[in-house]
C-alpha positions as CSV (number, residue, x, y, z in Angstrom):
1,M,142.3,103.2,36.9
2,Y,144.0,105.3,34.2
3,V,141.9,107.8,32.8
4,S,142.4,110.1,29.7
5,G,142.7,113.9,29.6
6,C,144.7,116.2,31.0
7,L,145.3,120.1,31.1
8,F,148.5,120.4,33.2
9,R,151.0,119.1,30.3
10,C,153.5,118.9,33.2
11,P,157.2,118.5,31.7
12,G,158.7,115.3,32.0
13,C,155.3,113.8,32.9
14,Y,155.6,109.5,33.1
15,N,152.3,109.1,31.0
16,V,152.0,111.9,28.0
17,A,149.7,109.9,25.9
18,A,146.8,109.8,29.0
19,Q,147.0,113.7,28.4
20,D,144.9,113.1,25.5
21,F,141.0,113.0,26.3
22,R,140.8,110.6,23.4
23,Y,143.2,108.0,24.2
24,G,142.5,104.6,25.2
25,K,139.3,103.0,25.6
26,S,135.6,104.4,26.9
27,Y,134.3,103.3,29.7
28,T,131.3,101.4,30.2
29,K,128.9,99.5,32.3
30,E,130.6,96.6,32.0
31,L,133.9,97.9,32.5
32,E,132.7,99.4,35.7
33,D,131.7,95.6,36.7
34,R,134.8,94.2,36.1
35,I,136.5,96.9,38.1
36,I,133.9,96.1,41.1
37,A,134.3,92.3,40.9
38,D,138.2,93.1,41.0
39,L,138.1,95.0,44.1
40,S,135.7,92.4,45.7
41,Q,139.0,90.0,46.0
42,S,140.6,90.0,49.1
43,Y,143.5,90.2,48.3
44,V,142.6,93.8,46.6
45,Q,143.3,97.0,48.9
46,G,141.6,99.5,47.0
47,L,140.6,101.6,43.9
48,T,143.7,104.0,42.5
49,L,142.7,106.6,40.6
50,L,145.5,108.2,38.0
51,G,145.7,110.0,35.1
52,G,145.4,111.7,33.1
53,E,143.8,113.6,35.5
54,P,140.7,112.0,37.4
55,F,139.4,115.3,38.7
56,L,138.8,116.4,35.0
57,N,136.4,113.1,34.5
58,T,134.6,113.4,37.8
59,E,131.4,112.3,35.4
60,V,133.0,108.8,35.4
61,C,135.5,108.8,38.8
62,L,132.7,110.1,40.6
63,S,130.4,107.5,40.0
64,L,132.9,104.8,40.3
65,C,133.6,106.2,43.7
66,K,130.0,106.3,44.9
67,R,129.6,102.4,43.9
68,V,132.9,101.6,45.5
69,R,131.8,103.0,48.8
70,K,128.1,101.7,48.1
71,E,129.3,98.1,47.5
72,F,132.5,98.0,49.9
73,G,131.9,101.0,52.6
74,H,135.5,102.0,53.9
75,T,137.1,98.1,53.8
76,K,138.4,99.2,50.3
77,D,140.6,102.3,50.0
78,I,140.5,105.2,47.4
79,W,143.8,106.8,46.3
80,S,143.8,109.3,43.7
81,W,146.6,111.4,42.0
82,T,146.2,115.2,40.8
83,G,147.9,117.7,39.1
84,Y,145.2,120.2,41.2
85,S,146.6,121.4,44.7
86,W,144.3,121.0,47.8
87,D,143.5,124.1,47.5
88,E,142.6,124.6,44.3
89,I,140.0,121.4,44.2
90,M,138.5,123.2,47.7
91,K,137.5,126.4,45.8
92,D,136.3,124.2,42.4
93,S,133.3,122.6,41.5
94,D,130.7,120.7,43.8
95,D,131.2,117.5,41.4
96,K,135.1,117.7,42.4
97,L,134.3,118.7,46.3
98,E,132.5,115.4,46.2
99,M,134.8,113.3,44.4
100,L,137.0,114.3,46.9
101,S,134.9,113.4,50.0
102,L,134.8,110.0,49.0
103,I,139.0,109.4,48.5
104,D,141.2,108.1,51.6
105,I,144.4,109.3,50.5
106,L,145.0,112.1,47.2
107,I,148.1,113.0,45.7
108,D,148.2,116.7,45.3
109,G,150.0,119.0,43.0
110,R,151.4,119.1,39.5
111,F,154.5,117.4,38.4
112,L,158.0,119.6,38.2
113,L,160.6,118.7,36.8
114,R,162.9,121.2,38.8
115,K,161.5,119.6,41.6
116,K,162.2,115.7,40.8
117,D,162.9,113.0,43.5
118,L,162.7,108.9,42.4
119,T,163.4,108.5,46.0
120,L,160.1,109.9,47.0
121,Q,157.1,107.7,48.5
122,F,154.4,108.1,45.8
123,R,155.6,110.8,44.1
124,G,157.8,112.3,41.5
125,S,158.7,115.7,42.3
126,S,158.9,117.0,46.4
127,N,156.2,119.8,46.0
128,Q,153.8,116.9,45.8
129,R,152.1,116.0,49.3
130,I,149.9,112.6,50.3
131,I,146.9,113.9,52.4
132,D,144.7,112.2,54.3
133,V,141.7,113.7,52.8
134,Q,139.1,112.4,55.8
135,K,141.6,113.5,58.8
136,S,141.8,117.2,56.7
137,L,138.1,117.6,55.8
138,A,137.8,116.6,59.6
139,S,140.1,119.0,60.5
140,G,139.5,122.1,58.0
141,D,143.7,121.8,57.3
142,V,145.5,119.8,55.3
143,V,146.9,116.4,57.1
144,A,149.8,114.6,55.9
145,W,149.1,110.6,55.4
146,D,150.8,109.1,59.1
147,K,152.0,106.0,57.3
148,L,154.2,108.5,55.2
149,V,157.9,107.5,55.1
150,R,160.5,110.6,55.4
């Protein structure tokens, strides 16, 4: 799910239109129900949160993540991309921390044009990390996703 609104304004951002908080359509209960129905399909692996900036849209994203966990437990994964670093989120507000606790994989860090690398798996610049959130929270240290192809 793409959300609107981002304050980072990374030069070279692939989704400039979504930086505007007014871009796109309003989130509704009907849309959420449709997302849940789509997730119930056996061929759908999980939910992906992109932006814009999902962690600036916790009112919507947190409630959706909670519902995904309620409906599917951990049979569906939740991925999120964010311009925040892991450390920034860990020092931020309770809603961001709660949302993080529901996510499986986090790609963190702002897109940096000078570090752009199109050969990277699931990210645009080499400063961004693919983090196994649950293992990281359990260990207290950032743990890279173990399926990462280097």
